[in-house]
C-alpha positions as CSV (number, residue, x, y, z in Angstrom):
1,M,10.6,10.0,-38.9
2,R,7.2,11.2,-38.0
3,K,4.6,10.8,-40.8
4,P,2.8,13.9,-41.9
5,K,-0.7,14.2,-40.6
6,V,-3.4,13.2,-43.2
7,K,-5.7,16.1,-43.9
8,I,-9.5,15.9,-44.4
9,R,-9.0,17.3,-47.9
10,T,-6.8,14.3,-48.8
11,V,-9.6,12.0,-47.7
12,A,-12.1,13.9,-49.7
13,E,-9.9,13.7,-52.9
14,A,-9.4,9.9,-52.3
15,A,-13.2,9.3,-51.9
16,G,-14.1,11.6,-54.8
17,V,-16.3,13.9,-52.6
18,S,-16.2,17.3,-51.1
19,V,-14.6,18.2,-47.7
20,T,-18.1,19.0,-46.4
21,T,-19.3,15.5,-47.3
22,V,-16.4,13.9,-45.5
23,S,-17.1,16.1,-42.4
24,L,-20.8,15.1,-42.4
25,V,-20.0,11.4,-42.7
26,L,-17.2,11.2,-40.1
27,N,-19.2,13.3,-37.6
28,N,-22.2,11.0,-38.0
29,V,-24.6,13.8,-38.8
30,A,-27.8,11.9,-39.0
31,S,-29.7,14.5,-40.9
32,A,-27.1,14.7,-43.7
33,R,-28.3,13.5,-47.1
34,V,-25.4,11.3,-48.0
35,G,-26.0,7.9,-49.6
36,A,-24.8,4.6,-48.2
37,E,-22.3,4.1,-51.0
38,T,-20.8,7.5,-50.5
39,R,-20.5,6.9,-46.8
40,R,-18.8,3.6,-47.4
41,R,-16.2,5.3,-49.8
42,V,-15.5,8.0,-47.2
43,H,-15.0,5.6,-44.4
44,E,-12.8,3.3,-46.5
45,A,-10.6,6.3,-47.6
46,A,-10.2,7.6,-44.1
47,E,-9.2,4.2,-42.8
48,R,-6.8,3.4,-45.7
49,L,-5.1,6.8,-45.3
50,G,-5.0,6.6,-41.5
51,Y,-7.0,9.8,-41.0
52,V,-7.4,10.9,-37.4
53,P,-9.9,13.8,-36.8
54,N,-8.9,16.8,-34.8
55,E,-11.0,15.9,-31.6
56,V,-10.7,19.4,-30.1
57,A,-11.9,21.1,-33.2
58,R,-14.7,18.6,-33.7
59,Q,-15.9,19.2,-30.2
60,L,-15.8,22.9,-30.6
61,R,-17.8,22.7,-33.9
62,A,-20.3,20.4,-32.3
63,Q,-20.3,22.4,-29.1
64,R,-20.0,19.2,-27.1
65,T,-17.4,17.8,-24.6
66,N,-18.4,14.1,-25.1
67,T,-18.7,13.9,-21.4
68,L,-21.7,12.6,-19.4
69,G,-22.4,13.0,-15.7
70,L,-23.8,10.1,-13.5
71,L,-25.4,11.7,-10.5
72,G,-26.4,9.1,-7.9
73,D,-27.9,9.1,-4.4
74,E,-25.9,6.2,-2.9
75,V,-25.2,4.2,-6.0
76,T,-21.4,4.7,-6.0
77,T,-20.9,4.2,-2.2
78,T,-22.8,0.9,-1.7
79,P,-22.1,-2.6,-3.0
80,F,-25.6,-3.2,-4.3
81,A,-25.6,-1.5,-7.7
82,G,-22.0,-1.4,-8.8
83,R,-22.8,-3.2,-12.0
84,M,-25.2,-0.4,-13.0
85,V,-22.2,2.0,-12.9
86,L,-20.1,-0.5,-14.8
87,G,-22.7,-0.9,-17.5
88,A,-22.9,2.9,-17.9
89,Q,-19.1,3.3,-18.0
90,E,-18.6,0.6,-20.6
91,A,-21.4,1.9,-22.8
92,A,-19.9,5.4,-22.6
93,S,-16.5,4.1,-23.5
94,K,-17.9,2.1,-26.4
95,H,-19.2,5.4,-27.8
96,G,-15.9,7.2,-27.1
97,W,-17.4,9.3,-24.3
98,L,-16.3,9.9,-20.7
99,L,-18.5,9.4,-17.6
100,M,-18.1,11.6,-14.5
101,L,-19.5,10.1,-11.2
102,L,-20.9,12.1,-8.4
103,N,-22.7,10.9,-5.2
104,T,-25.2,13.1,-3.3
105,G,-25.6,10.9,-0.2
106,L,-29.3,11.9,-0.3
107,D,-28.3,15.4,0.7
108,P,-30.5,17.9,-1.3
109,E,-28.0,20.8,-0.8
110,L,-25.1,18.7,-1.9
111,E,-27.1,17.5,-4.9
112,R,-27.8,21.1,-5.9
113,K,-24.0,21.9,-5.8
114,E,-23.1,18.8,-7.7
115,I,-25.6,19.6,-10.5
116,S,-24.1,23.1,-10.7
117,A,-20.6,21.6,-10.9
118,L,-21.7,19.2,-13.7
119,L,-23.3,22.0,-15.7
120,Q,-20.2,24.3,-15.2
121,S,-18.1,21.5,-16.5
122,R,-20.2,21.5,-19.6
123,V,-21.3,17.9,-19.5
124,D,-23.5,17.0,-22.5
125,G,-26.0,15.1,-20.5
126,V,-26.8,13.6,-17.1
127,L,-27.9,10.2,-15.8
128,Y,-30.0,10.9,-12.7
129,T,-29.6,7.6,-10.8
130,T,-31.1,6.0,-7.7
131,M,-30.0,2.9,-5.8
132,Y,-33.4,1.2,-6.0
133,H,-36.5,1.6,-8.2
134,R,-38.6,4.5,-7.0
135,V,-40.6,7.5,-8.4
136,V,-38.6,10.7,-8.2
137,R,-38.9,14.4,-9.0
138,V,-35.9,15.4,-11.1
139,P,-34.4,18.7,-10.0
140,D,-35.4,21.7,-12.2
141,Q,-31.7,22.4,-12.7
142,L,-31.5,19.3,-14.9
143,R,-34.3,20.5,-17.2
144,T,-31.6,22.6,-19.1
145,V,-29.5,19.6,-20.2
146,P,-30.4,16.2,-21.7
147,T,-31.2,13.8,-18.9
148,V,-32.1,10.2,-18.5
149,V,-33.5,8.7,-15.3
150,L,-31.7,5.4,-14.3
151,D,-33.3,2.8,-12.0
152,A,-36.2,5.3,-11.2
153,E,-39.3,6.8,-12.8
154,D,-39.6,10.6,-13.4
155,D,-42.9,11.7,-11.9
156,S,-43.5,14.2,-14.7
157,A,-43.1,11.4,-17.4
158,D,-41.2,14.0,-19.5
159,L,-37.8,12.2,-19.3
160,P,-36.6,8.9,-20.6
161,S,-36.2,6.3,-17.9
162,V,-35.2,2.7,-17.3
163,V,-36.4,0.4,-14.5
164,P,-36.4,-3.4,-13.8
165,D,-39.5,-5.5,-14.5
166,E,-40.6,-6.0,-10.9
167,E,-43.8,-7.9,-11.8
168,G,-42.1,-10.1,-14.4
169,G,-39.3,-11.1,-12.0
170,A,-41.7,-12.0,-9.2
171,Y,-43.8,-14.0,-11.6
172,L,-40.7,-16.1,-12.6
173,A,-39.8,-16.6,-8.9
174,T,-43.2,-17.8,-7.9
175,K,-43.6,-19.9,-11.0
176,E,-40.3,-21.7,-10.2
177,L,-41.8,-22.7,-6.9
178,L,-45.1,-23.8,-8.5
179,D,-43.3,-25.8,-11.1
180,H,-41.6,-27.8,-8.3
181,G,-45.0,-28.7,-7.0
182,H,-45.5,-26.1,-4.2
183,R,-49.0,-24.8,-3.7
184,R,-48.7,-23.2,-0.3
185,I,-46.2,-20.4,-1.0
186,G,-45.6,-17.6,1.5
187,F,-44.4,-14.2,0.4
188,V,-42.3,-11.9,2.6
189,N,-42.9,-8.6,0.9
190,S,-41.5,-5.1,1.7
191,N,-43.4,-2.6,3.8
192,L,-42.0,0.3,1.8
193,D,-44.2,2.4,-0.5
194,I,-42.2,1.8,-3.7
195,P,-43.0,0.3,-7.1
196,A,-41.1,-2.9,-6.3
197,T,-43.6,-3.7,-3.4
198,S,-46.7,-3.5,-5.5
199,G,-45.0,-4.9,-8.6
200,R,-43.6,-8.0,-6.9
201,L,-47.0,-8.7,-5.2
202,A,-48.7,-8.4,-8.6
203,G,-46.2,-10.9,-10.1
204,Y,-46.7,-13.4,-7.2
205,Q,-50.5,-13.2,-7.7
206,K,-50.3,-13.6,-11.4
207,A,-48.3,-16.8,-11.2
208,L,-50.7,-18.2,-8.6
209,R,-53.7,-17.3,-10.8
210,E,-52.2,-18.9,-13.9
211,A,-51.5,-22.1,-11.9
212,E,-55.1,-22.0,-10.6
213,V,-53.9,-21.6,-7.0
214,S,-56.1,-19.4,-4.9
215,F,-54.5,-16.3,-3.5
216,D,-54.4,-16.5,0.3
217,P,-53.6,-13.0,1.8
218,R,-52.7,-14.7,5.1
219,L,-49.6,-16.1,3.4
220,V,-48.3,-12.5,2.6
221,V,-46.5,-10.6,5.3
222,S,-44.6,-7.3,5.1
223,A,-41.4,-6.3,6.7
224,H,-38.6,-3.8,6.3
225,P,-36.4,-5.4,3.6
226,V,-33.4,-6.3,5.7
227,S,-32.2,-9.6,7.1
228,R,-33.2,-9.1,10.7
229,E,-36.8,-8.1,9.8
230,G,-36.9,-11.0,7.3
231,Y,-35.9,-13.3,10.1
232,A,-38.9,-12.1,12.2
233,A,-41.4,-12.3,9.3
234,A,-40.3,-15.7,8.2
235,S,-40.3,-17.0,11.7
236,E,-43.9,-16.0,12.1
237,L,-44.9,-17.7,8.8
238,L,-43.0,-20.8,9.5
239,S,-44.2,-21.2,13.1
240,R,-47.8,-21.5,12.0
241,R,-49.7,-24.8,12.3
242,E,-50.1,-24.9,8.6
243,R,-46.9,-23.4,7.5
244,P,-45.9,-22.7,3.8
245,S,-43.7,-25.2,2.1
246,A,-41.9,-22.4,0.2
247,L,-41.1,-18.7,0.6
248,F,-40.7,-16.1,-2.0
249,C,-38.7,-13.2,-0.3
250,F,-38.8,-9.6,-1.4
251,N,-35.0,-9.5,-1.7
252,D,-31.9,-11.6,-0.9
253,R,-31.4,-9.9,2.5
254,V,-34.9,-11.0,3.5
255,A,-34.1,-14.4,2.2
256,M,-31.0,-14.5,4.3
257,G,-33.2,-13.9,7.3
258,A,-35.5,-16.6,6.2
259,Y,-32.6,-19.1,6.1
260,Q,-31.8,-18.1,9.7
261,A,-35.5,-18.6,10.7
262,A,-35.6,-22.0,9.0
263,S,-32.4,-23.1,10.8
264,A,-33.7,-21.9,14.2
265,L,-36.9,-24.0,13.6
266,G,-34.9,-27.1,12.5
267,L,-36.1,-26.9,8.8
268,R,-33.7,-27.9,6.1
269,I,-33.4,-26.0,2.8
270,P,-34.6,-27.3,0.3
271,A,-35.6,-30.6,1.9
272,D,-38.2,-29.0,4.3
273,L,-38.5,-25.5,2.8
274,S,-37.8,-23.9,-0.5
275,V,-36.7,-20.3,-0.7
276,V,-36.4,-17.8,-3.7
277,G,-35.0,-14.3,-3.3
278,F,-34.7,-11.2,-5.5
279,D,-31.8,-9.0,-6.6
280,D,-29.1,-11.6,-7.0
281,Q,-26.7,-9.8,-4.6
282,E,-23.9,-12.3,-5.2
283,E,-22.3,-11.8,-1.8
284,I,-25.5,-13.2,-0.3
285,S,-27.0,-15.5,-3.0
286,E,-23.7,-17.3,-3.6
287,G,-22.5,-17.1,0.0
288,L,-25.5,-18.8,1.5
289,L,-25.5,-22.6,1.9
290,P,-27.2,-24.0,-0.1
291,G,-26.9,-21.3,-2.8
292,L,-30.0,-19.1,-3.1
293,T,-32.1,-19.3,-6.2
294,T,-33.1,-15.7,-6.9
295,V,-34.1,-13.2,-9.5
296,A,-31.4,-10.9,-10.9
297,L,-31.9,-7.2,-11.2
298,P,-30.6,-6.1,-14.7
299,H,-28.2,-3.5,-13.3
300,Y,-25.6,-3.7,-16.0
301,A,-28.1,-3.7,-18.8
302,M,-30.0,-0.7,-17.3
303,G,-26.7,1.3,-17.0
304,A,-25.8,0.6,-20.7
305,W,-29.4,1.3,-21.9
306,A,-29.4,4.7,-20.1
307,V,-26.1,5.8,-21.7
308,D,-27.3,4.7,-25.2
309,A,-30.6,6.6,-24.7
310,L,-28.8,9.7,-23.3
311,I,-26.3,9.9,-26.2
312,A,-29.1,9.4,-28.8
313,R,-31.0,12.3,-27.1
314,I,-27.9,14.5,-27.2
315,L,-27.3,13.8,-30.9
316,D,-30.9,14.3,-31.8
317,P,-33.1,16.2,-29.3
318,N,-36.2,15.0,-31.2
319,T,-35.6,11.4,-30.1
320,P,-38.9,10.2,-28.6
321,V,-39.1,9.8,-24.8
322,E,-39.0,6.1,-24.0
323,R,-39.7,4.5,-20.6
324,A,-37.9,1.1,-20.7
325,I,-38.7,-1.8,-18.4
326,L,-35.9,-4.5,-18.6
327,P,-36.5,-8.2,-17.8
328,C,-35.2,-9.7,-14.5
329,P,-34.0,-13.3,-15.2
330,L,-34.2,-16.2,-12.8
331,V,-30.9,-17.4,-11.4
332,R,-31.2,-21.1,-10.3
333,R,-29.0,-22.4,-7.4
334,E,-29.8,-25.0,-4.8
335,S,-32.6,-23.6,-2.6
336,V,-35.6,-25.0,-4.4
337,G,-36.8,-28.6,-4.3
338,P,-40.2,-30.5,-4.3
339,P,-42.5,-30.1,-1.2
340,T,-42.6,-32.7,1.5
341,L,-45.6,-31.4,3.4
């Protein structure tokens, strides 16, 4: 026999408070002046009685759908940032919210239509997401709904955002090579005008400076950050008369090119050359032989942070704008050893 549904008035009577107080507590109304002891009694009574709130009615009262939109450029159609989506999905689920995924494919007209679709679906907020760290102009359409910028920076600085610590990650990568005794460290940087290019160069220079190793601009080369271009750039560095004993590569794809360049020149990793990458794309970093020591982008943590920040902003529009920079940890494998030069 089906048990009768517990009503909010029953919970109120059991907790010794008004129906209004129960509603304020169970709807987590932050501005409500309800003491901690009263909140505890309400929650205990609701749990003991098996009270289940009417979700539809609650959403109507709050004028919310408990649904978020994740609008990405290529995030959901490439293998490089899947954990960012996973972090966002799991954080939304933890809060009891749903996440809708849309991909623009870098098409401005499609982006405009997808934003309209999200707003017509009455999402409560949007994660404006890019596949790699860059500065963006968030479309004006999104100024009407709470928005958090994920893996990018808003050029107006009006919106919360979260990005990886490019400088800190490069510092750790270079320090790892310095700690193994390397002093002649080449850097294959990106030739793109993005924050990661300048940030990773700053981290490389900071680590050299702390180790009292003079910065030699001749050891820094730039290339489009893909394996073929990484191969060409690394080949040029490693063919010099005074070649570097170690390479820090802008990303794992460039490092893969460096592996190929080393092999073509008869150099063994790490016996003759140490290599550190960036990104920790596991298909590359774990697939290379020997495994690539690299720096991990905090994709999962950034996705989760962005959802937490977005929901906080939806529940309290006065939440201060925060621009988070999350750490990039070093992932040690087998591509670093002491120098033999």
